[in-house]
N, C-alpha and C positions, 0 to 999 in steps of 0.2 A: 440723798437717796437712801443711805443706810439707816438714817433716823426714821424715814418713812417705813422701811422694812421692820425696824424695831417696834414702831407703833402698831403695825399690823400684827406682828407676832404676839405682843402683849394683849391686844384686843382679842385675838384668837384664843389665847390661853385663858383669858377671863371668861369667854363664852363657854369653853369646854369645862372649866371649873364650875360655872353656874349650873350647867346641865347635870354634871356629876353630883353636885350637892342636892339638886332637886331629886335625882334618882335615889340618893342615899336617904333623903327624908321620906320618900315613899316607901322605901324598904324598911325604914325604922318603924313606920306606923304599922307594918304588917306583923301580925302575931306570929311567934315561933310555932313551928309545926307541933312540938310537944305540948305547948299550952293549949293549942286548938284541940289536939287529940284528947288531952285531959278534960278540957271543958266539955267536949262532946260526950265523953264517957260519963261525966258527972250528971249532965243534963239527961242523958239517956237513962242513967241509973235512977235519977229522981222521978222521971216521968214513966218509964216503962215498968211493966210488971214482970215477974219471973215468967219466962217462956221456955218452950222446949229447947233442947240442945240444937236442933236444926236451925231454929230462928236465931239463936245466939251466934251460931257459926256464920250465918248470912250477914248479921250486923257487923261482926268482927271483920269479915272479909271486905265489907264496904268501907269500914274505917281504915283498913290497911291500904286500900286503893287510894283513898283521899290523902293519907299520909305520904304515899309515894308521889302523888301529883304535887303536893306542897313541897316536898324535898326537891323534886325536879325544877319547880319554879324558883326555889331558893338558890339552887346551883346556877341557873341561868342568870339570875340577878347578880350573884357573886362574880360570874365571868364578865358581865357587863361592867361592874365596878372595876375589875382588874384592867379591862381595856381602857376605861377612862383614865385610870391612874397612869397607864403607859403613855397615853396621849398627852396628859399633863406633864409628865416627865420630859417627853420629847419637846413639847412647846417651851418648857422652862430651859432646857439645854439650848434650844435655838435662840431664845431671848438672851441668854448669857453670852452666846457666841456673837450675836449682833452687838451687844454692849461692849464686848471685848474689841470687836472690829471698830466700833465707833471711838473707843478710847485710843486706838492706835492710828486714827485718821490724822494725817498731817494738818497742821494749822492752816495751810494755804487752802486746802479743800473745805475745811470747816468754815473758814472766813467767807468762802463763796456762798455759803448757805445763809449768811446773816444779811439783814437789810443794808443796802449800800448808803442810804441817806438818813440814818438814824440820828436823832437829836438827844442831848442829855435829858434824862428824866422819862424818856419813852421806853416802854417795855413791849416786847413782841412775843407772841406765842407761836411756836411752830406747829402747824396743823396739817393734816393730810387731806388733800383735795382729790376726790375721786375723778378719774379721767372721764372726758366727755366723748361720746360715740354718736355716730349717726349711721343710719341704715341706707345702703346704696344697692339699688337693684341693677342687675346686669344679666345679660344673656350669654349662656355658654352653649357650645355645640355639643350635643350628645350623640349625634350620628351624622357623619359627613354625607355630602351629596353622592349618590350612586346612580347607576343605570341598571335597568332590568331588561333583559333580552327575552322577548316573547316570540315564539315560533307559531306563525299562522299556517295551519295545514292547507294543503291544496284542495281546490274545489273540483268536484267531478259531477258529470251528468251521464245518464244512460242514453245511448244512441243505438240505432239499428242500421246494419249494413248487410250487403249481399256478399257472400263468400263463395268462390268457385269450388264446387265439389268435384266435378268431372268436366274435363275439357271436351270441346267438340271433336267428334271422330267421324270417320267414313267407314261404312260397312258395305260389303259386296254381297248381294243376294242373288242366288241362282233361281231363275224363273224357268220352270220346265216347259217343254214343248206342249202345244195344244193340239189335240186330235179331235176328230168327229167321225161319226159313223154315217155312211151314205149308201144308198141302194144303187147297185150297178148291174146293168143288163149285159150278160156275156153270151157270146155265140158258142153254142155247144155243137151244133151240126149245121154245116152250110147248106144252102139250097142246091138241089141237084135233080136230075131227071132219072127215072127208072121205069122198068117195065112192070106192068101190073095187069093182072087178069081183068078182063072186062072189055068193053067196047068204047072206042073213042075215035078221035079224028085220025089218029095214027094207030094202025092196027098191024098185027103180025100174026101169022098163022104158024102154030107149032105143028109141023108135019107129024111128029111122032105121037103127039097126044091129041092133036086136033083142037087144042085150046087157042083162044084168041087172046093175044097179049097186046096191051095198049101202052104207049109211052106217056107217062104222066110226069108232071113237074112237082117235086117235093120242096115245100118252102123251108127256109132255114129254121133251126130250133134255138131258141134263146132261154137263158135262165137268169133270174134276178137274185143276186147275192149282196150281202152287206159287207162293206169294205171300210176300214178305218183309214182316214187320210189325215195328214198333218196340216193343221190350219196355220200355226205359227211355230217356228223352230225354237229350241231352248236358247235362252239368253242369260247374261249376267248383268244385273242392275246395280248401280252405285247409289247407296242411300247415305245422305248426310244426317248424322245424329247431332242435334244441337247441344251446347254445353248445359250442365246442370248446376244451379246455384242454390245456396241455402241462406236463409235470413237468420242472423244472430244478433244478440244484444251485447254491447260492451260499454265499459266506463271510459268516458273521454274527459281528460283533464282540461278544465276551463281556465283556471288560474293556477300557476305553480305555487309551491310553498314559499312563504316570505318570512323574513326576519325583521322584527320591529323592535327598535330600541326605545324604551320608555324611560325618560329621565325621572329620578326620584329626588326631590329637593332635600336639602339638609334639614335636620330636626334640631331645634333649639329649646332650651329650658331657661326660664327666668328664675334666678336665685337672688336672694337678699342676704347680704353680709354686713356685719357691723365693723365700721372703720373708726379708728381713734382719731379725733380731730384736735384734742388738747389734753 
């Protein structure tokens, strides 16, 4: 097992070293910033003609910007080289440590790594076999089964009913007496007999005056007057007053509120994981 680790460390160090060398070769082919700057100046001097000071200042400023960019790129590459150097040093130290551990391995453990049925003249090379994996799909629960409680509101409808506003009562009503006017003939003077001057069946001579007095009958004297008479006396009448009702609308509950439990099934997720088989 330690030899396998040693082989992996050596292979890793070789890969890092190869990448670092490739980076160094690329950096080596890059021209230094000063050479590029001098070359640009010479080319510009050979091609361009004398220009005003403002144009020369603009060209100089552009060259300075280009120099700063080249210097920044060079610093980044130098930092990359330093990082690869550190990685190579770490890989070398790890390889040396693995070699030291291999050297200190007891003979019994090293013998277990050798072929058990080797014959004289046969040579074996210790190689690293990458492990074999297979992908296994499985389901995992991401949310357990739960229950959701839903409240179903009550159902109402409008209805109409009669409400008693005033109860039945009894009232007493006074009925006055009834009168009427009638004509009544009343006796003013009764019938009587009296002496009257003249001649008649019964006569009497007044000696003093010589007048003849007759006894006559005087009929009674009547007078018609209006009189109010009572037709019916005053009474008290009992009147029954019926109750008074009012029609109103109200909401009547048809079904009361209900609680409904809705089961929510668990949620699962299919995942694929890599399992080592050898």
